[in-house]
N, C-alpha and C positions, 0 to 999 in steps of 0.2 A: 050698440055701438057707443060708446062715452065720451063723454064732453066735459071738458077740454079732450080732445085726441090725443090719448101717448102712444100709437102703433107708429113708430115711426114711416112706414109706407103710405101712414096714414095722412100725416102730418105734412109730409115733400109734397103730397100726390096731390091736396089736398090744394097746398101753397101755389102748386107748380096752375094748379090752375086757375087760383084767381090773377099769375102775371096773365094768364091766355085771357083772360073774360074782360077784366077794368081797365087794361090802355083800349082795347077797342069799344068799351062803353062811354070811355071818357072821348074816346077820338071821332067819337057823333059827338059829341056834348060844346067841341070844342075844346076841350080842355088837357091840357101835356100830359101827356099818359105816365110819366115818370112817376105824378101825381096820387095814380089810381095803387101802387101799395100802400101807401100810405094811411086812405081815404080805406083800403081792405082790414087795413092793419086795430084803425078804428072799429068798424064795424064789427067783425069776427073774431076781437082781440078776450081778454080778462076783462075788458073794462065795456063790451058790447053782446055779443052774443055767445061768447068764453068756448066758441068752439076748436079757438088755438090759444093755448097756451104759451106766452114768453120765456119759453124753457132756455135748459143748455142748448137746446137743437139752434132752436132761433138767433139764439145769441153769438153761438158759434157765429153759422153760416151770415149773420149780420154782420157781425166784425170781422169778417174776414173778405165782404162787400165793400165794405169801411174800407179795409188796409186797398182794394184795386180802385177804389175811388184816388185814393194818395198818392198810386204810386202811379197808375195811368195819367193822372196830373203830372209828375215830375217826368216818367217819359214823353210824352208833349209839351214841354216845356221847352221854346224857344231861344237857345244857350244864348246862340249869335242877338235876338232879342231881346235877351234876358242881357247879354251884357252892355247894351248898347246904353239900354231903360232901365238898370241895376237904382239907380239913384232915384225914380217913379219906385221902382217898390220898392225900397225901403224904406223911402217918405210914406207912401198909403201906408207899407205895417204898421212905420211908430205912430201913425194918421189912426189909423183903423182897432190900432190898438189901447193911445194912451186915451181918446175919447171915447170910447165906454167904457174902460176903467175908471177913468173922472166920474161921467157921471151916474157908475154904479155906483160906487163910495159913494160920492152925495145922497142918494138915494135909499141906499142900506143905512147912512148915518141919519136919514129925518125918519127912517124905519127904526129908530132906534136897536141897529141887530150890532153897534159895536164897536172899534175899530177894525180887528184881526176878521168877523164876520162882516165885515162891510168890503176889504180891500179884497174874500174873496167872493162876493157880492158881484164888484166890482169884473173881478176875474173871469166869472162867471158869461157874462158880457162884450169880453172882449177878445174871446173865441168865432171865429164861422167854418164852416164845413164847406168843400166845394161841391156843393150835392145839386148845382146848374152842370157843372162840368161838363158830363156826359152828354149831355142836346147842347152845346159848342161844340164840343169835339164831335159830334154827329154832322153840326153844319159847317167845319170843316172850316170857323175863325180861330180853329185854339191859339193860329200866332199874331193875330191881332195888338199890335202893341199894348191896345186898353185888356185886352184876358191875360196877356204875358205880366201886366203890370201886378193884377190883381194873386196872379197866381202862383210868381213870385214873393208879393208880399204875406202869400199865406202862410209860406213857412218862419217867416219874422213873427207873423202872430203870434201862430200856435206855440211859437217855440219860446215866447218870453212866458206865453197859456201857460205853460206845460212848468217853466222858472218856477212862477209864479206859487204853482199850486203847488213843488215843490218845498215853496220856501215856505209858506202857508204854513201846510202838515207841520214840514218843520219846528214853526215856534206853535203849534199846537201841541206837539210832544215834549217842550222844552228844550229841542236837542238845535238850538242854531248857535252850536261850537267852531270853532275853528276847523273841527276835522271835518263837521259837517259841510262849508263852502270849499272848505279842499276835494275833497270827497264828489261834489255836487261840479263845481267847479271841472276838474282835470280827467272825468267822467267822460263828458259832456265833450271836450276836448279833443280826448281822445279816439270818442269813438263818430265825431261826424270825420277825424280825418283817416279812419279804418274806413269807414264805410265811400266816404266822396275816395282816398286814394287805391286801398290796396283793389276794391271790389273793380275798379279798370282794366287791373292790371289779372286780373286772372278772367274773365269776359274776354278781353281780347285774346287770349292761352287759350278757353274753349272753344272760341267761334273759332278758330283757324282750326279744330280740330271735330268738330262736327259731322264737318259735311250734311253740314244742309240737316239734316236731321232731328226732323219737326217737332217726335216727339222729345226727346233726349233735350234740345233748347228752351219749347214750354219747362220742362220739370226745372234745370238750369233756372229760369225768370221765377220759380215759383220758389227754390229753395233762397234766393237772392233775396228774393221781400219780404218769407218770414223768419229766418234768424238777422235779416234786418230790424223787424221790427219784435221780436224774440229778445234783440241785445237791449235794445233803447229800452225796457222795463227793466235790466240789472241798472244801468244808468237815471235812469229815475224817471224818463221822460215816458210818455208814452207810446204806444208803436206805431201811428196814424204817422210820429217826426219822424218814423226810421226808413217803413213802405215809400215816404216823399224823399226823403233818400236816398233812399233802392233806385226808384225811380230818376235820378237825378245821377247816380254811378253809371246807369246803363244804357241813359239819353241815346249816347250819340251809335250802341251799337243795334240797336232799335228800331229801323227806318222808318216813319210813319206810312209807309204802303205793304207793307214788303207779309210773308204770310203769315212770319210769327207776330208780330206788333195784330194782324187781325184775330189770331189765338185768342190773344188776353185780352180781347174789346171785345169781342165775340160773349169768350169766360164769363168777363166781369158784367155785361150788361146783358146777358140769356141769365143768372141764376143767380150768380150774390147781388150783386148792387140793389137787382130788389126784392133779395133777402135782410137787406138793410130796411129800404123805406120799409120793410110792411112790420120790424123790429119797433121801429122809431111808430110808428104809427097805433102802433097794442101799449106805446108806456099813456096814451090820452082819458083822462077818467072826462066829456064832459060832463061829471057829476060834480066835477069842483067847481064850474059858474055858478050851480046856483045855489052853494052852503052859504054865503052871506055879503051883505051889500060891500064889509071889507076885503075880503076877498078879490069879487068884481076892483075897486076900486088900484087894489093891491096891484092885479092882471092889467089895468091898462096903462096906470105906470110905467110898469115891468115892459110893455109892450115896446108906447112911447122911448122911453132908455133904451132899449137890445131895440129898436128900427130906428129910432132917429138920428141915433151918435150913427151906426153904419153910413143910413144915408148922405151925414153930414162929411163924413172922412169921404168917402164915393166922390164929394158935390167939390169940396176940396181942392182934391187933385182931380177935377177933369177942369176948371176955372186954373189953375197954376200951367197944366201944360197943352191946355188947348184942345181936350180930346170933348168930339161931338155929342151930343143928346143920345140920340142911342146907342154909344159908347158906357156912355155914363149911368148909362140904365143897367147896360149888360154886366156895369164893377159892381153894384148895387145888389142888383139879383145874385152873380157870384160870392158876397161878401157878406150877405144878410142874415146869411140859412146858417141858425144852431141847430147842432146836431149832436157829434160823438163826442168831443171834447168840453162844449156845453156840458152833454148829461156826463160825462168823467166828475168835470171840475164839483159838478151839483149833486153829484150820488157821494163826493171824495169829504164834502163837505160835514154833509149829512153825518155820517158816518164817525166823524169827529166833531160832533154836536154846536159844528160850527149855523146852521139855517135849519130851519122845522119844515115841516110839509106845506105849511102854508105856501111857501119858497119852492118847495120844489114841486106841489102842481101851480105853480103860475110860470116855473122855469117849460113846464113843459108843457101850458100851452106855446107858448114862446119858439117850442119848436117845432111844434104841428103848425102855428103860420106861416113861419117865415120857411117849413122846409115845402110848403107845397106852394106863397110868394117866388121867394126866390129861384127854383126849377120855371118857373110862370113868367118869371120875366125875363129870363136868360133864354126860351124857347122864342118867345116873342119877338124880343131887340133882336135876337140869334137870327132872322129869319130877317127882317129885315137890311142886318147890318151884311146876311150874305147877301141877299138878291141885290141890294147895291155896289157891291162890290161887281157883282156878276153881271152885271148890267152894266159898271164900268167896262169889262173887260172886251165886251161884246164888241165885232167889227163884222165889216165883209169880208176877209182877205180870205187863204184859204184856211181852212181849220187842222194843228199842230195832228202829225199822223204821223209814230217809229212805225218801220218797217223790220225785223228780227228774220235774217235771214237763217235759219236751224238747217247746217248740217253733220255736226258730230254732240252726240248728246252728251257727250260727259261736259259739256261747258253752253251746256243749251240756258242751262238755273242762272249763271252769272251773267248772261248777255240778258235773261228776264231781269233780274237785279236792278240793272243799270237801264233796262227800258221803264221799273215802276218809279226810281228816283229824275231819270228825264221826262215823265209823263209828268211828276207831278212839280218840275220845276218851268215846263214849260205853259203850264194850269191848265188841261187841254183834256176836257169830259172824252176824247174822241179812246178808240178801243187802243190797244195795242195789237199788231198782222203780225204774228212770229208766219214765215215761208218756208215750202220746202221746195224745192227744184229737184223733178227726176229725169236725167239728162238720159231719156233714151228717146227712140223712135216712138210715138202714137200708139200704133200700134205690136208692140214690146213690153209700153210701157206698165202696166198691171200689179206685179209682183214689188216694183219701187214706189206704186204709188200705196200700195195696204203697206209698205216702211215707213213713209213717209209720213201716214195717214196715223200709226205708232205715234213719233214723235211728235206729233202736234197732238194726239188727247192726252203726251207728259205735259205738254207745254197749258194746254189745256185749263189740267189737272194744278198745276203750279202757279198760273196767274189767277184763280180762284180761291186758293187757299191765301191770295193777298188781295182777296178783291176788286179785280183788277178786270178790266172784261179784255177779248179777246175775241178778234177775226179769223183766221185760220186761212190760211191762204196755201194752196198746192199746185204746182206749175209741170206741166212737162215741155221739155225745151233741150235744144242734141245742142245746148250752151246752155247755164248754169248762168253764169254773166248777163247774157240775152235773158233768160229767165226773170232775174233780179231787177235789170231795165224797164221791162213792157208788164213788173208787179209795180213798180215805180208810176210809171204813166198812169196806169188800166183804178190805182188806187186810190190819186191822189197824195200824194206819199209826200213829208217834206225835210224825218228823219231814219239814217237808216243807222242798224246797232249790227257792225258784223264781228266774228272772231277768227282770230287767225293765231294761230299753234306755232310761228315760221318754217314751216314746212314746204314744199310743191314753189319753196322760187329757182326759178333755172337764170341762167346769165342774165341780163339787167333788169330783170323783174323785179319788181317793188313786191308785190305779197304773192305772185302768181297769178296766171293768167285771169283766174274766173275773176279775185277783185277787183284787179289795174283793168279788166275792161268793163266793168262796171262804172268806175271809178274817169275812170274816161270820158264816158257817155252821159254822164249825168250832171248836173248840176246842185244836185243837195248837201244840206252839207251829212257828211258820213262820220263814225265813228266806228274806229278797227280798233279794237277790244284782245288785249293777252291781257286773262289774267289769274294768277295761280294763289293769290287768298280771298278770303271774302272782302264784299267792297263795303261794310260796318267796321271793317279794322282797321282801314289805312287811315294814317296819320294827320300824315302829310299829302297837297298836292305842288311837286315842280312842273310848271310851268316852265315848258320852252318854246320860246318865240324868234321864230327869222328873223335874221332883217329884212326891212319893209313890208312885213303880214298886218300894221295896220293900218294899210290900207288897201288891204283886200275889200271890198262889196261886203262881207260879214262876216269881219272882226267884231265887231260889237256884239253884233246879233251871239255870237263862239264865247266871247268873253264872259256875256252875262249869262251863256249856260255854262262854263267852267265854275266861276266864280257860284251856280247856283248846285252844283253839285257838290262844292266844295263845302254850302250849309248845309248840304243835309247825312255828308257823313261828319259835322263838325270838326274840318280838319283847315287845321291851316293850308295857306297858298304862298308861295314859293312862284317870282316870276324870272326868269330867266333871259334874260333882252342881251342876242346875239349880233353884236354889230351893230348897236342902233343905239341912238339918241333915246334912254329912261324915261328924261320928263316927261316922251309925249304920252309914253305907258303911265304916267301914274297918273295926268291928265285925264286919260282916258278912262281909263279904271274909276277915278272920284267918280264918272258921269254917270256909270252905269251899276241900274243895281242886280242883284241885292246888291244889298251898303258891308260886302265883306271884305278886311285889308289885305291887300298880295303886298307881301317882301321881296319890291324889286331889287334884281343886284343885274351889272352889266356883268359880261364875257366878250373879251376880244376874239376871242378864236372859240375853233367848233374840238380842239384839242384842247383849247380851259376844259369847255363839257365835261368829258371824255373823263379828264384824269382829277379838275377836281368835286366834280356831281356827281353821273352817275357813279364813278369806283365807289366813293361811301355813301350808298341807296340803302337804303332799311329793310326789310319788308312788306317794313305796313306803309311806304311813300308809294304812291303813282304818278307816275309819269305822265302829261299831257303833252302832247308836239301837237301845238299848231302851224300843221303842216300846208302845202298849195297843190292844187293841180297843174300839172304841166304848161306847160302856158299860160300862167296866171299871174298875176302881180305876187311877188316875193319866192314866188317859183327859185328853186337854187339846186344843181344837181346832190348837194348832202342831203338834201331832206330825200333822199330814192336812195339813199343808203342809209339810213335814220332806220328803220323798222329792223333792220339783219345786224345791225351794229348796235340796237339795245337787247335782240336774242345772242351773241357773241358774249354780251357782257354781261349774258346773267338780269339784268332789268327782268324782275319779274312781276311784275303792274305797269301795264302801260297800256297807254289810248292815242292812237292816230288818228287827229278831230281834224279834217277838211270843211272845212266853213261853207256854205249855200255861196253861189258864183255869182245870183242875183240878189236888185236890190230887196233891201230887209223889210224894205213895206209890203213891197209883194209874197213872201214868202213866211212874213212874223209878225201880220201887223197889229195883232194882237200884242205886240210886242216895243213896240214903235215911239208909244209916251212914254219907253223909259229907257228907250232906247235913241243916246245923242248922233247928232250925224258925226261923217269919216272926222278924223282930225287932220287937216290939208296941211 
């Protein structure tokens, strides 16, 4: 066997062995596992034991890992939060770019690097890589306002750094002509608009026709990611910018707890991101520390500027917006890591003769130190933030449990998708409860039980793809509705999601005897759904509010859930108030979290709803009717005809939402701190 390894199988096998062993060892030492591949790269790389070379294979897989980091950051960016905190992201992005740039230029001039080299030197410090983001994502705090501020600011910071690099290289080549500036501005603008406007249109068309084919959808995502990265090269930007924009473009079509998002995270975290960390470690040469006192001084000064400037930018942002100390440390941990963009700028500067080998060695030291420090801070303080959030959410009320009766296999996945979203909206750690009812006598139930078990196995497999736990239930009962009632009582269910296709309705029945029966005998919130398009393609939620529905015990709870669904789908919400005072609903909505704006409109008749609203729906509209059970507040005979009216008018996607009929504090104690008292 020759070293460094050259056989692809040996290289790949040895790398995978590292990814397995080092995190386990470091975990025993209470060190974040993400640092493992970096330390391994130092040990086995060309400047260590020389077992592995930083060849084209390592560079290729490492580059893919970096693109995945930026892509996932774009996918998980809280768009509603970013819109709300965009000014904070802009300010943080400008601070974390300009402060390191200014200090870097001053240090470069002090080191006699020259004007152009000093500007490049400052640009090296200005960028950062979200290396600690995977830890933040796994801890479930990616939607925190401080994290959103940093992720949004990263787009500004790295974009400015890449633009500065393009201008500096143009100046080094003597090409700062009018044509150069015109090409740069036009190409970057067109590229950004194409990615952010054309990609969502194509994605919506694709997901409508993908039929939940997991392999096909994953390959589509990879295509968008790498095409965006490739195009960014042609417009003078680094591929990481294209990857981040691709994530933003697909953000609303890949929801957080879906199987597709899980496949993306798994592929990135298990394989490609570790290769990127390994390649970073291979750059480090510890021997540079022993060359001369002058080198040590340069490394010390660069370290102070690189780390201190990011710390100052994070501190200023926290002081301005009142973030906690823990959030400030997370912001610093996310933004202090120098890796890909820093390395790219450094190597370009070296190629053009703007910096020497001594600076390269110092920059590599910074990459090593910050790649260890950043993820460590993110994991340490991210755990504290997640723990404090979980403690704040604890309550002695019944846990949120979602029951999903399954009867027809072709709508099973759409019901589970809604369950995934609702589980996240309700912030519950409880599993989903898929239920099958065998409508037979006990002595004759065996064949039906076998078929029911097949459907449950499919639901378990589908939920496993989204990393969502389930507790499958099979009941044998002579009446399906009574079987659902029993399951609700026995399992302590708080929410029921049931599918309906408009069939089986005779006479005065609303949905048919099965659904009508369990609605009549239960108080839990229930969502009766009929969707023909994937939920992730919904652009707008049409919320129908019958008169007096605001006085229902579960109104605010239901409104919070509807707003949560809209937030997860990144959809706009239009509220249609039937024969009631709009001001009451606007006031109630402002006091209900999440902070999703609802555009309320008053309608003076049900005919106006049919003729002016439902007749002009698009296939990407989701209608949610906030309904009421018989003999309860807000019940109206019209409500019993509306579901059939939706079917007759070919409303493709609708949910009939029956709020809970008990006090909110009894059934949703975990949310009572954010739900106001009833409006009277």
